C-alpha positions as CSV (number, residue, x, y, z in Angstrom):
1,M,-0.1,0.4,0.1
2,K,3.0,2.4,0.8
3,N,4.6,1.6,-2.7
4,F,1.2,2.3,-4.2
5,L,0.8,5.7,-2.4
6,Y,4.2,6.8,-3.5
7,S,3.9,5.8,-6.6
8,L,0.8,7.5,-7.0
9,F,2.4,10.8,-5.4
10,I,5.3,10.4,-7.8
11,G,3.1,10.2,-10.8
12,L,0.9,13.1,-9.6
13,F,4.2,15.1,-9.3
14,G,5.6,14.8,-12.3
15,M,2.3,15.4,-14.3
16,T,2.1,18.6,-12.1
17,G,5.6,19.3,-13.3
18,L,5.1,18.8,-17.0
19,T,1.9,21.1,-16.7
20,S,3.6,23.4,-15.7
21,I,7.0,23.1,-17.7
22,A,4.0,23.2,-20.8
23,F,2.7,26.5,-19.3
24,L,6.1,28.3,-18.8
25,W,7.1,27.1,-22.5
26,M,4.0,28.6,-23.9
27,Y,4.6,31.9,-22.3
28,A,7.6,32.1,-23.6
29,A,6.2,31.1,-26.5
30,Q,4.1,34.0,-26.7
31,S,6.1,36.5,-25.1
32,I,8.4,36.1,-28.1
33,Q,5.8,36.1,-30.5
34,Q,4.1,39.3,-29.1
35,A,7.7,41.3,-29.2
36,H,8.1,40.4,-32.7
37,L,4.8,41.3,-33.9
38,Y,4.9,44.9,-32.4
39,S,8.6,45.0,-33.2
40,D,7.5,44.6,-36.6
41,L,4.4,47.2,-36.5
42,A,6.8,49.9,-34.9
43,A,9.2,49.6,-38.1
44,V,6.2,49.7,-40.2
45,R,5.3,52.9,-38.6
46,T,8.9,54.7,-38.6
47,R,8.7,53.5,-42.3
48,D,5.7,55.3,-43.3
49,T,6.3,58.2,-41.1
50,Q,9.4,59.2,-43.4
51,P,8.3,62.4,-45.5
52,E,9.7,60.3,-48.8
53,I,7.8,57.6,-48.4
54,A,4.6,59.3,-46.6
55,L,4.5,61.5,-50.2
56,Q,4.4,58.5,-52.3
57,S,1.2,58.1,-53.6
58,S,2.2,55.3,-56.0
59,V,2.8,53.6,-52.3
60,Q,-0.6,51.4,-51.8
61,P,-2.0,52.5,-48.3
62,T,-2.6,48.5,-47.3
63,S,1.4,48.1,-47.3
64,R,2.3,51.3,-45.3
65,N,-1.3,52.6,-43.4
66,L,-1.4,50.5,-40.1
67,Y,-4.8,52.2,-39.7
68,L,-6.0,50.4,-43.3
69,E,-4.8,47.0,-41.4
70,N,-6.9,47.1,-38.6
71,A,-9.9,49.8,-38.5
72,D,-9.8,49.8,-34.5
73,M,-6.6,51.6,-34.3
74,V,-7.1,55.2,-33.2
75,G,-3.4,55.7,-32.8
76,W,0.1,55.0,-31.5
77,I,1.8,55.5,-28.4
78,Q,5.4,55.7,-27.6
79,I,7.5,56.8,-24.8
80,E,11.4,57.3,-25.7
81,G,13.8,55.0,-24.1
82,T,11.0,52.7,-23.1
83,S,9.5,49.3,-24.2
84,I,6.1,51.7,-24.3
85,D,6.1,52.2,-28.5
86,Y,2.4,50.4,-29.6
87,P,-1.0,50.8,-31.3
88,V,-3.6,51.9,-29.3
89,M,-6.9,49.9,-30.0
90,Q,-10.8,50.8,-29.8
91,T,-14.0,48.9,-29.9
92,P,-16.9,50.4,-28.3
93,A,-18.7,47.9,-29.1
94,D,-16.7,45.7,-26.9
95,P,-14.7,47.9,-24.6
96,N,-12.4,45.2,-23.4
97,Y,-12.0,43.3,-26.4
98,Y,-8.0,44.3,-27.0
99,L,-7.5,42.9,-23.2
100,K,-7.3,39.5,-24.4
101,H,-6.2,40.5,-28.5
102,D,-3.4,41.4,-30.4
103,F,-3.2,43.8,-33.1
104,E,-4.1,41.2,-35.4
105,K,-6.8,40.1,-33.7
106,R,-5.6,36.5,-32.1
107,Y,-5.8,35.7,-28.6
108,T,-2.9,36.7,-26.3
109,D,-3.0,36.9,-22.4
110,Y,-0.8,40.1,-23.6
111,G,-3.4,41.8,-25.1
112,C,-2.7,45.2,-26.7
113,P,-3.3,48.8,-25.1
114,F,-6.8,50.0,-25.5
115,M,-8.6,53.5,-25.4
116,Q,-11.8,53.5,-23.2
117,A,-14.7,52.9,-25.3
118,D,-16.2,56.5,-24.7
119,C,-13.3,59.0,-25.5
120,D,-12.8,60.3,-28.7
121,E,-9.1,61.0,-29.9
122,L,-10.1,63.4,-33.2
123,C,-12.5,65.8,-31.1
124,P,-10.4,65.3,-28.8
125,S,-12.2,64.0,-25.4
126,D,-10.8,66.2,-22.8
127,N,-9.2,63.4,-20.8
128,L,-8.1,60.2,-23.1
129,I,-7.4,57.2,-21.0
130,I,-5.5,54.2,-22.2
131,Y,-5.3,50.7,-21.0
132,G,-2.5,48.1,-21.0
133,H,-1.6,44.9,-19.3
134,N,1.6,45.4,-16.6
135,M,3.5,42.3,-17.8
136,N,5.9,40.7,-15.5
137,S,8.4,40.9,-19.0
138,G,8.0,44.8,-19.1
139,A,6.0,44.5,-22.6
140,M,2.8,46.4,-23.2
141,F,2.6,48.7,-19.9
142,G,4.6,46.6,-17.9
143,N,7.2,49.6,-17.0
144,L,4.9,51.7,-15.6
145,D,5.3,50.8,-12.1
146,R,9.0,51.8,-12.9
147,Y,7.5,55.5,-12.7
148,A,7.2,55.4,-8.9
149,S,11.2,55.9,-8.9
150,Y,11.7,60.2,-9.4
151,D,14.4,59.4,-11.6
152,Y,12.9,57.1,-14.4
153,W,10.4,59.5,-14.5
154,K,13.1,62.6,-14.8
155,A,14.7,60.1,-17.7
156,H,11.3,59.5,-19.3
157,P,9.4,62.4,-18.5
158,R,7.2,62.7,-21.8
159,V,4.8,60.7,-24.0
160,F,4.1,61.0,-27.9
161,F,0.7,59.6,-28.9
162,Q,0.3,59.7,-32.7
163,T,-3.6,59.9,-34.3
164,P,-4.4,60.3,-37.9
165,E,-4.6,63.9,-36.9
166,G,-0.8,64.1,-36.4
167,M,1.4,63.8,-33.2
168,E,0.9,65.4,-29.6
169,E,3.0,65.6,-27.1
170,Y,2.3,65.2,-23.2
171,R,4.8,65.6,-20.3
172,I,4.0,63.3,-17.8
173,A,2.6,65.4,-14.7
174,A,1.9,62.7,-12.0
175,V,2.6,59.4,-11.1
176,L,0.0,57.9,-8.5
177,K,-0.8,54.7,-7.1
178,A,-4.4,54.8,-6.8
179,D,-7.8,53.3,-7.4
180,V,-11.5,54.8,-8.8
181,S,-12.4,55.6,-5.8
182,M,-9.6,57.7,-4.7
183,F,-9.6,59.6,-8.3
184,D,-11.6,58.8,-11.0
185,F,-9.4,58.6,-14.1
186,Q,-12.4,57.1,-16.2
187,Q,-13.7,60.6,-16.6
188,T,-13.6,61.5,-20.0
189,S,-14.9,65.2,-20.3
190,F,-15.7,68.0,-18.2
191,H,-17.8,70.8,-18.2
192,S,-15.3,73.7,-18.3
193,P,-11.4,74.4,-18.3
194,Q,-11.7,74.6,-14.8
195,E,-12.9,71.2,-13.9
196,L,-10.1,69.4,-16.1
197,E,-7.5,71.9,-14.6
198,A,-9.2,70.3,-10.9
199,Y,-8.7,66.6,-12.3
200,A,-5.0,67.2,-13.1
201,A,-4.2,69.0,-9.8
202,Q,-5.6,66.2,-7.9
203,A,-4.0,63.5,-9.7
204,K,-0.7,66.0,-8.7
205,A,-2.0,65.8,-4.9
206,L,-1.9,62.0,-5.0
207,S,1.4,62.0,-6.8
208,L,3.7,60.0,-5.9
209,F,6.2,63.3,-6.3
210,E,6.3,66.3,-7.1
211,T,7.2,66.9,-11.0
212,G,7.3,70.5,-11.0
213,V,4.8,70.5,-14.4
214,A,1.4,72.0,-13.9
215,G,-1.7,71.7,-15.1
216,A,-3.3,74.6,-14.9
217,G,-4.2,75.9,-18.6
218,C,-4.2,72.4,-20.2
219,E,-6.6,71.5,-23.0
220,T,-6.2,67.8,-23.0
221,T,-4.7,65.3,-20.4
222,L,-3.2,61.8,-21.3
223,T,-4.1,59.1,-18.7
224,L,-2.3,56.0,-18.6
225,V,-3.5,52.8,-16.1
226,T,-2.2,49.8,-15.9
227,C,-2.6,47.4,-12.8
228,S,-0.7,47.4,-9.5
229,Y,-0.8,45.1,-6.6
230,E,-0.5,46.6,-3.3
231,W,-4.6,46.7,-2.9
232,K,-7.2,44.9,-4.5
233,E,-8.3,47.8,-7.2
234,A,-4.8,49.2,-6.8
235,R,-3.9,51.0,-10.0
236,N,-0.5,52.7,-11.6
237,I,-1.5,55.7,-13.3
238,L,0.2,58.4,-15.1
239,V,-1.6,61.5,-15.9
240,A,0.3,63.9,-18.5
241,V,-0.8,67.2,-19.9
242,K,-0.7,68.6,-23.5
243,A,2.7,70.3,-24.0
244,E,2.4,73.7,-25.3
245,P,3.6,74.4,-28.6
246,E,7.1,75.4,-29.0
247,R,7.4,79.4,-30.2
């Protein structure tokens, strides 16, 4: 009987080990696949934004325009010097679709950064909210928690968001860990410029440190959100304000 139980235990232990190995292998394969996908898309975007290419009307748009490859794409987000360099998707009829799908609409745990369903990137909404997974590998928005370091913010203080209307630069005004009960980051529109300023001011009041970037007078804010794990509904949040054009 003891030998039987011992054999059963060893067998179960072995099966568990094999299952764990298979899971890790699948996760690693998915990580590599997603890294290649978004690296290729970033290369296409870089090529398509070069003036000598963009002005060539003879080049078929479908070969150089990511917006036409996937109509759900509403923009591209980039933070220089970080791994954040991704298309941003939006599906109002199915708001969380890209939580578990990539740019090519394949199921994946990595998802793809996506904009809150009631945002309008073209008007634009007063507050543009973009979500992404906090991946252990640092992919997607996995680097947002590194902004808890003042030095990391200092080295990467700007967010660039490109839409069909052009490129906009945002300066990160606040870095916070909060949930929606503490800070209503899901609000997309405000009744007055003063209410938008109050949103930025509240974010700065909750910020982990002072950035010196003022929210007063801002016309648009860009809010990036990913999971944090200090408590159940915790989120890593960056609130950035639209940079003033250079004179």
